[in-house]
C-alpha beads as a LAMMPS data file, in Angstrom:
LAMMPS data file: protein, C-alpha beads

209 atoms
207 bonds

1 atom types
1 bond types

-500.0 500.0 xlo xhi
-500.0 500.0 ylo yhi
-500.0 500.0 zlo zhi

Masses

1 110.0

Atoms # bond

1 1 1 7.114 -0.126 -3.194
2 1 1 9.056 -1.600 -12.354
3 1 1 9.931 -4.146 -14.418
4 1 1 6.908 -4.974 -16.003
5 1 1 6.464 -3.192 -19.272
6 1 1 2.268 -3.888 -18.900
7 1 1 2.282 -2.054 -15.943
8 1 1 3.146 1.056 -17.748
9 1 1 0.469 1.944 -19.539
10 1 1 -2.109 1.192 -16.893
11 1 1 0.032 3.506 -14.451
12 1 1 -0.003 6.485 -16.669
13 1 1 -3.488 6.132 -17.689
14 1 1 -4.503 5.708 -13.418
15 1 1 -2.613 8.616 -12.776
16 1 1 -4.168 10.973 -15.397
17 1 1 -7.593 9.607 -13.475
18 1 1 -6.529 10.884 -10.329
19 1 1 -8.023 13.838 -8.872
20 1 1 -6.167 17.060 -9.254
21 1 1 -5.268 16.917 -5.845
22 1 1 -2.155 14.545 -7.442
23 1 1 -0.458 17.644 -9.146
24 1 1 -0.880 20.459 -6.394
25 1 1 1.774 21.591 -4.903
26 1 1 1.826 21.412 -0.854
27 1 1 0.655 24.287 1.264
28 1 1 3.574 23.876 3.848
29 1 1 2.218 26.610 5.464
30 1 1 -0.946 24.878 6.669
31 1 1 -0.127 22.843 9.933
32 1 1 -1.508 19.408 10.215
33 1 1 -3.460 18.047 13.382
34 1 1 -2.588 15.357 15.536
35 1 1 -4.756 13.028 14.814
36 1 1 -3.704 13.016 10.839
37 1 1 -0.185 13.342 11.693
38 1 1 -0.586 9.839 13.543
39 1 1 -2.798 8.566 10.645
40 1 1 0.448 9.519 8.296
41 1 1 3.131 7.942 10.412
42 1 1 0.657 4.885 10.794
43 1 1 0.713 4.584 6.734
44 1 1 4.462 5.063 6.771
45 1 1 5.022 2.284 9.388
46 1 1 2.992 -0.122 7.119
47 1 1 4.813 0.873 3.637
48 1 1 7.867 0.022 5.396
49 1 1 6.933 -3.265 6.358
50 1 1 5.296 -3.881 2.739
51 1 1 8.496 -2.533 1.141
52 1 1 10.354 -5.554 3.313
53 1 1 7.500 -8.488 2.680
54 1 1 7.427 -7.467 -0.470
55 1 1 11.792 -7.791 -1.157
56 1 1 11.144 -11.091 0.071
57 1 1 8.557 -12.597 -2.255
58 1 1 10.619 -11.244 -5.210
59 1 1 13.403 -13.290 -4.273
60 1 1 12.049 -16.392 -2.363
61 1 1 8.512 -16.849 -3.838
62 1 1 8.265 -20.008 -6.135
63 1 1 5.824 -19.037 -8.610
64 1 1 6.916 -16.057 -11.138
65 1 1 3.908 -14.115 -10.865
66 1 1 3.939 -14.055 -7.002
67 1 1 7.868 -12.739 -7.294
68 1 1 6.835 -9.917 -9.787
69 1 1 3.831 -9.258 -7.378
70 1 1 6.266 -9.135 -4.496
71 1 1 8.514 -6.427 -6.519
72 1 1 5.180 -4.253 -7.340
73 1 1 4.283 -4.492 -3.750
74 1 1 7.786 -3.172 -2.891
75 1 1 7.911 -0.270 -5.334
76 1 1 4.412 0.761 -5.115
77 1 1 5.278 1.066 -1.082
78 1 1 7.954 2.847 -1.849
79 1 1 6.493 5.291 -3.846
80 1 1 3.837 5.764 -1.113
81 1 1 6.222 6.714 1.447
82 1 1 8.665 8.822 -0.737
83 1 1 5.186 10.568 -1.018
84 1 1 4.843 10.844 2.523
85 1 1 8.155 11.590 3.550
86 1 1 7.790 14.713 1.083
87 1 1 4.690 15.717 2.909
88 1 1 5.873 15.273 6.139
89 1 1 8.563 17.310 6.115
90 1 1 6.450 20.090 4.541
91 1 1 4.275 19.345 7.559
92 1 1 6.575 18.941 10.598
93 1 1 5.967 15.633 11.098
94 1 1 8.479 13.211 12.140
95 1 1 7.875 9.553 9.973
96 1 1 9.466 6.176 11.326
97 1 1 12.724 5.141 9.241
98 1 1 12.494 1.222 10.687
99 1 1 10.709 -1.814 10.971
100 1 1 8.278 -2.025 14.568
101 1 1 9.316 -4.811 16.644
102 1 1 5.904 -6.405 15.896
103 1 1 6.852 -5.711 11.984
104 1 1 10.159 -7.533 12.390
105 1 1 8.906 -10.677 13.825
106 1 1 6.722 -10.847 10.900
107 1 1 8.960 -10.790 8.983
108 1 1 10.907 -13.502 10.432
109 1 1 7.896 -15.513 10.430
110 1 1 7.546 -14.834 6.908
111 1 1 10.785 -16.383 6.080
112 1 1 10.674 -19.442 7.522
113 1 1 8.271 -20.612 4.817
114 1 1 9.684 -21.541 1.477
115 1 1 7.878 -23.082 -1.938
116 1 1 4.323 -23.518 -2.443
117 1 1 3.600 -22.987 1.547
118 1 1 5.680 -19.072 1.262
119 1 1 3.606 -18.535 -1.708
120 1 1 0.436 -19.223 0.020
121 1 1 1.082 -17.347 3.237
122 1 1 2.565 -14.508 1.471
123 1 1 -0.637 -14.054 -0.642
124 1 1 -2.919 -14.525 2.359
125 1 1 -1.057 -12.097 4.060
126 1 1 -1.318 -9.420 1.269
127 1 1 -5.045 -9.862 1.427
128 1 1 -5.350 -9.624 4.545
129 1 1 -3.341 -6.363 4.959
130 1 1 -4.573 -4.730 2.078
131 1 1 -8.080 -5.641 2.826
132 1 1 -7.872 -3.332 6.173
133 1 1 -5.365 -0.763 4.772
134 1 1 -8.148 -0.213 1.757
135 1 1 -10.843 0.858 4.033
136 1 1 -8.730 3.015 6.387
137 1 1 -7.316 4.409 3.652
138 1 1 -10.454 5.530 2.094
139 1 1 -12.151 6.329 5.536
140 1 1 -9.129 8.792 6.322
141 1 1 -9.246 10.085 2.950
142 1 1 -13.068 10.867 3.262
143 1 1 -12.850 12.386 6.543
144 1 1 -9.137 14.308 6.445
145 1 1 -9.054 18.226 6.950
146 1 1 -5.917 18.957 5.242
147 1 1 -5.961 19.283 1.657
148 1 1 -2.334 17.839 0.897
149 1 1 -3.143 14.756 3.416
150 1 1 -6.460 14.236 1.916
151 1 1 -4.745 13.966 -1.223
152 1 1 -1.932 11.550 -0.327
153 1 1 -4.241 8.965 1.252
154 1 1 -6.216 9.006 -2.063
155 1 1 -3.095 8.136 -4.018
156 1 1 -2.348 5.651 -1.532
157 1 1 -5.835 4.098 -1.264
158 1 1 -6.194 3.912 -5.261
159 1 1 -2.627 1.891 -5.295
160 1 1 -3.684 -0.212 -2.330
161 1 1 -7.294 -1.416 -4.480
162 1 1 -4.971 -2.314 -7.421
163 1 1 -3.076 -4.485 -5.241
164 1 1 -5.529 -5.999 -2.884
165 1 1 -7.225 -6.713 -6.473
166 1 1 -4.170 -8.539 -7.561
167 1 1 -3.416 -10.232 -3.983
168 1 1 -6.692 -11.878 -4.164
169 1 1 -6.386 -12.863 -7.979
170 1 1 -3.194 -14.633 -7.187
171 1 1 -4.396 -16.075 -3.538
172 1 1 -6.972 -17.676 -5.674
173 1 1 -4.424 -19.140 -7.955
174 1 1 -2.137 -20.458 -5.203
175 1 1 -5.314 -22.069 -3.749
176 1 1 -5.847 -24.089 -6.430
177 1 1 -1.778 -24.945 -6.752
178 1 1 -1.221 -22.866 -9.688
179 1 1 2.195 -22.474 -11.620
180 1 1 1.564 -19.505 -13.811
181 1 1 4.136 -17.209 -15.421
182 1 1 1.604 -15.123 -16.511
183 1 1 3.054 -11.387 -15.748
184 1 1 1.039 -9.908 -13.261
185 1 1 -1.266 -6.769 -14.706
186 1 1 -3.776 -5.263 -12.867
187 1 1 -7.010 -4.213 -13.574
188 1 1 -8.684 -0.867 -12.907
189 1 1 -9.956 -0.717 -9.254
190 1 1 -13.371 -0.644 -8.663
191 1 1 -14.914 2.570 -7.305
192 1 1 -16.240 2.288 -3.938
193 1 1 -18.414 4.551 -1.861
194 1 1 -16.360 6.714 0.723
195 1 1 -18.049 7.792 4.433
196 1 1 -19.343 11.052 4.533
197 1 1 -17.036 13.865 5.735
198 1 1 -17.478 15.117 8.683
199 1 1 -15.746 12.664 11.453
200 1 1 -13.047 12.759 13.432
201 1 1 -10.020 10.527 12.290
202 1 1 -9.045 8.126 14.686
203 1 1 -5.443 8.186 15.389
204 1 1 -4.982 4.836 16.555
205 1 1 -5.421 3.148 13.176
206 1 1 -3.113 0.347 12.407
207 1 1 -2.590 -0.309 8.612
208 1 1 -1.146 -3.358 9.563
209 1 1 -2.302 -6.859 10.461

Bonds

1 1 2 3
2 1 3 4
3 1 4 5
4 1 5 6
5 1 6 7
6 1 7 8
7 1 8 9
8 1 9 10
9 1 10 11
10 1 11 12
11 1 12 13
12 1 13 14
13 1 14 15
14 1 15 16
15 1 16 17
16 1 17 18
17 1 18 19
18 1 19 20
19 1 20 21
20 1 21 22
21 1 22 23
22 1 23 24
23 1 24 25
24 1 25 26
25 1 26 27
26 1 27 28
27 1 28 29
28 1 29 30
29 1 30 31
30 1 31 32
31 1 32 33
32 1 33 34
33 1 34 35
34 1 35 36
35 1 36 37
36 1 37 38
37 1 38 39
38 1 39 40
39 1 40 41
40 1 41 42
41 1 42 43
42 1 43 44
43 1 44 45
44 1 45 46
45 1 46 47
46 1 47 48
47 1 48 49
48 1 49 50
49 1 50 51
50 1 51 52
51 1 52 53
52 1 53 54
53 1 54 55
54 1 55 56
55 1 56 57
56 1 57 58
57 1 58 59
58 1 59 60
59 1 60 61
60 1 61 62
61 1 62 63
62 1 63 64
63 1 64 65
64 1 65 66
65 1 66 67
66 1 67 68
67 1 68 69
68 1 69 70
69 1 70 71
70 1 71 72
71 1 72 73
72 1 73 74
73 1 74 75
74 1 75 76
75 1 76 77
76 1 77 78
77 1 78 79
78 1 79 80
79 1 80 81
80 1 81 82
81 1 82 83
82 1 83 84
83 1 84 85
84 1 85 86
85 1 86 87
86 1 87 88
87 1 88 89
88 1 89 90
89 1 90 91
90 1 91 92
91 1 92 93
92 1 93 94
93 1 94 95
94 1 95 96
95 1 96 97
96 1 97 98
97 1 98 99
98 1 99 100
99 1 100 101
100 1 101 102
101 1 102 103
102 1 103 104
103 1 104 105
104 1 105 106
105 1 106 107
106 1 107 108
107 1 108 109
108 1 109 110
109 1 110 111
110 1 111 112
111 1 112 113
112 1 113 114
113 1 114 115
114 1 115 116
115 1 116 117
116 1 117 118
117 1 118 119
118 1 119 120
119 1 120 121
120 1 121 122
121 1 122 123
122 1 123 124
123 1 124 125
124 1 125 126
125 1 126 127
126 1 127 128
127 1 128 129
128 1 129 130
129 1 130 131
130 1 131 132
131 1 132 133
132 1 133 134
133 1 134 135
134 1 135 136
135 1 136 137
136 1 137 138
137 1 138 139
138 1 139 140
139 1 140 141
140 1 141 142
141 1 142 143
142 1 143 144
143 1 144 145
144 1 145 146
145 1 146 147
146 1 147 148
147 1 148 149
148 1 149 150
149 1 150 151
150 1 151 152
151 1 152 153
152 1 153 154
153 1 154 155
154 1 155 156
155 1 156 157
156 1 157 158
157 1 158 159
158 1 159 160
159 1 160 161
160 1 161 162
161 1 162 163
162 1 163 164
163 1 164 165
164 1 165 166
165 1 166 167
166 1 167 168
167 1 168 169
168 1 169 170
169 1 170 171
170 1 171 172
171 1 172 173
172 1 173 174
173 1 174 175
174 1 175 176
175 1 176 177
176 1 177 178
177 1 178 179
178 1 179 180
179 1 180 181
180 1 181 182
181 1 182 183
182 1 183 184
183 1 184 185
184 1 185 186
185 1 186 187
186 1 187 188
187 1 188 189
188 1 189 190
189 1 190 191
190 1 191 192
191 1 192 193
192 1 193 194
193 1 194 195
194 1 195 196
195 1 196 197
196 1 197 198
197 1 198 199
198 1 199 200
199 1 200 201
200 1 201 202
201 1 202 203
202 1 203 204
203 1 204 205
204 1 205 206
205 1 206 207
206 1 207 208
207 1 208 209
């Protein structure tokens, strides 16, 4: 997946700027195809991993702004996961509910770091993860045939892009040895181009590193 008051106004404006599909009811009678179901499971698995990483950073990070960012990551991915679970129930898709073996290994690796070294590794991971996840989620949203799934991917893509920008900004501070206590405040994600529709979704996507 907030304690940050500065995010409240932004989140409201972001919500209002999202496609109308955000507020549309789920059409449970429309079944999702296998490729889209696989993509949904992959994003859910990644969200589980990001929630855990965010919680670790919220507890262990040295810089206050990295702690805040870690909590934001946990909160945002918890909301993405809850959104996916609602959709999955309606579409008859079983989502994962535990970390994969790879994610467990990555969590242990992250926990071995401490202090400024932890901050640097966490932020580097977040930048790398979110760069890949943004490309995948935008690509899938553009190709999705199911309107409910497409709307969920658009919402996820918006948050992933927001958090990528924050991770990049914080990583720059970590590289420069910053110790800022300035609250984490996202800027509006830049509009990016999306692939043309009609292509098949790759069921072997991996939103994780």
